[in-house]
Wavefront OBJ file of the C-alpha trace (Angstrom):
o trace
v 8.488 -19.853 -2.896
v 10.687 -17.129 -4.352
v 13.719 -16.246 -2.239
v 15.135 -12.736 -2.065
v 17.629 -11.848 0.627
v 15.850 -12.638 3.909
v 12.338 -12.851 2.438
v 10.520 -15.952 1.280
v 7.930 -14.600 -1.140
v 4.909 -16.823 -1.688
v 3.412 -16.876 -5.177
v 0.819 -14.116 -5.554
v -2.870 -14.553 -6.133
v -4.389 -12.695 -9.062
v -7.468 -10.596 -8.511
v -9.431 -7.856 -10.264
v -9.576 -5.006 -7.764
v -12.422 -2.496 -7.789
v -11.982 1.261 -7.982
v -11.188 2.658 -4.540
v -11.354 6.211 -3.227
v -8.701 6.601 -0.524
v -8.419 9.594 1.817
v -5.794 10.208 4.451
v -2.499 11.940 5.091
v 0.199 11.962 2.465
v 3.738 13.107 1.720
v 6.510 12.616 -0.807
v 9.330 10.297 0.292
v 12.784 9.708 -1.059
v 13.706 6.021 -1.295
v 16.503 6.802 1.155
v 13.983 8.094 3.743
v 11.252 5.430 3.855
v 11.964 4.988 7.557
v 9.944 8.210 8.024
v 6.675 6.631 6.801
v 5.672 5.292 10.265
v 5.546 8.914 11.507
v 2.890 9.637 8.865
v 0.837 6.674 10.122
v 1.288 7.928 13.685
v -0.181 11.322 12.708
v -3.021 9.721 10.747
v -3.877 7.031 13.325
v -6.177 9.141 15.533
v -8.350 9.908 12.472
v -9.034 6.260 11.565
v -12.728 5.641 12.092
v -13.468 9.370 12.004
v -12.773 10.204 8.332
v -15.961 11.581 6.733
v -17.512 8.912 4.497
v -15.150 6.149 5.717
v -16.012 2.637 4.524
v -15.006 -0.207 6.849
v -11.897 -0.530 9.008
v -9.296 -1.570 6.411
v -6.392 0.868 6.050
v -4.271 1.461 2.963
v -0.767 2.699 2.230
v -0.863 3.960 -1.357
v 2.328 4.511 -3.386
v 2.089 6.660 -6.522
v 4.035 9.020 -8.776
v 7.264 7.080 -8.349
v 10.434 8.202 -10.083
v 14.144 7.491 -9.684
v 14.319 9.492 -6.427
v 11.111 8.693 -4.568
v 7.334 8.423 -4.517
v 4.157 9.872 -3.029
v 2.733 7.887 -0.121
v -0.741 8.201 1.365
v -1.766 6.550 4.651
v -5.520 6.309 4.450
v -8.881 4.595 4.474
v -11.478 3.930 1.809
v -14.231 6.551 1.577
v -17.531 6.652 -0.285
v -16.858 10.155 -1.586
v -14.178 12.821 -1.453
v -16.842 15.446 -0.651
v -16.813 16.767 2.903
v -13.106 16.255 3.519
v -11.217 19.221 4.923
v -7.773 20.489 3.920
v -5.942 18.046 6.226
v -6.785 15.159 3.921
v -5.178 14.131 0.668
v -7.038 11.863 -1.699
v -6.264 9.396 -4.442
v -8.465 7.423 -6.795
v -7.119 3.904 -7.262
v -8.541 2.607 -10.560
v -10.154 -0.784 -11.027
v -7.465 -3.099 -12.406
v -6.051 -6.613 -12.430
v -3.569 -7.109 -9.584
v -0.914 -9.490 -8.391
v -1.563 -9.656 -4.639
v 1.340 -10.593 -2.369
v 1.086 -11.499 1.311
v 3.575 -10.043 3.769
v 3.895 -12.310 6.794
v 6.552 -10.468 8.765
v 6.603 -7.375 10.929
v 5.597 -4.155 9.185
v 9.179 -2.868 9.574
v 10.352 -5.502 7.061
v 7.761 -4.567 4.418
v 10.463 -2.974 2.264
v 12.112 -6.407 1.937
v 8.919 -7.849 0.466
v 8.739 -4.938 -1.994
v 12.373 -5.616 -2.968
v 11.585 -9.305 -3.553
v 8.568 -8.409 -5.703
v 10.440 -5.912 -7.914
v 13.864 -7.498 -7.799
v 12.909 -11.133 -8.321
v 9.238 -11.930 -8.989
v 8.652 -9.211 -11.578
v 11.788 -10.183 -13.544
v 11.119 -13.924 -13.337
v 7.397 -13.666 -14.142
v 7.833 -11.775 -17.420
v 4.951 -9.505 -16.406
v 4.860 -5.730 -16.215
v 3.229 -3.501 -13.645
v 0.844 -0.769 -14.754
v 1.729 2.857 -14.131
v -1.029 3.204 -11.530
v -0.856 3.167 -7.721
v 0.504 0.191 -5.822
v -0.994 -0.194 -2.385
v -0.536 -1.923 0.930
v -3.769 -3.286 2.401
v -3.785 -3.640 6.183
v -6.526 -6.156 7.019
v -8.839 -6.328 9.995
v -6.353 -8.621 11.765
v -3.475 -6.137 11.468
v -2.433 -4.879 14.896
v -0.863 -1.394 14.687
v 0.509 -1.601 18.233
v 2.506 -4.760 17.514
v 3.125 -4.078 13.785
v 1.989 -7.537 12.794
v -0.996 -9.174 11.142
v -2.561 -9.315 7.712
v -0.707 -7.139 5.217
v -1.047 -7.482 1.454
v 0.740 -5.642 -1.345
v -1.470 -5.069 -4.405
v 0.550 -4.492 -7.598
v -1.420 -3.441 -10.715
v -0.677 -5.523 -13.792
v -0.216 -4.024 -17.266
v -2.318 -5.495 -20.040
l 1 2 3 4 5 6 7 8 9 10 11 12 13 14 15 16 17 18 19 20 21 22 23 24 25 26 27 28 29 30 31 32 33 34 35 36 37 38 39 40 41 42 43 44 45 46 47 48 49 50 51 52 53 54 55 56 57 58 59 60 61 62 63 64 65 66 67 68 69 70 71 72 73 74 75 76 77 78 79 80 81 82 83 84 85 86 87 88 89 90 91 92 93 94 95 96 97 98 99 100 101 102 103 104 105 106 107 108 109 110 111 112 113 114 115 116 117 118 119 120 121 122 123 124 125 126 127 128 129 130 131 132 133 134 135 136 137 138 139 140 141 142 143 144 145 146 147 148 149 150 151 152 153 154 155 156 157 158 159 160
């Protein structure tokens, strides 16, 4: 286990993830305003299960275009195609890639602590580099939005 502040980070599993088309609601967030992300999920929630072309029930939080100030975040679901989506939806293509997959066992409100442990400890200690492609949170079938707990994974793309 890798310790970072209050988080015990289990060693990741390594997996080759397929290309994923994700559609949902998205916004740009400053690192100092990540507490506003749950409001995006609240707005998107009623659309889960009703997104044209939706595949399955897994939801994704996709982080992209990060810089020193912030990042783009999309709360969404996997879709078969981007065709047929109206202007409410933003889309992102997550490329097939090798990933380090980390489990988050705590409440969703402490997810930022797991991210800090990954970047602040694991990445430095592992000697690996992350690819400049989207990182995503995968909320499994056992995730319970009402309680904020259940299966959450963080998929970090690895550079070659």
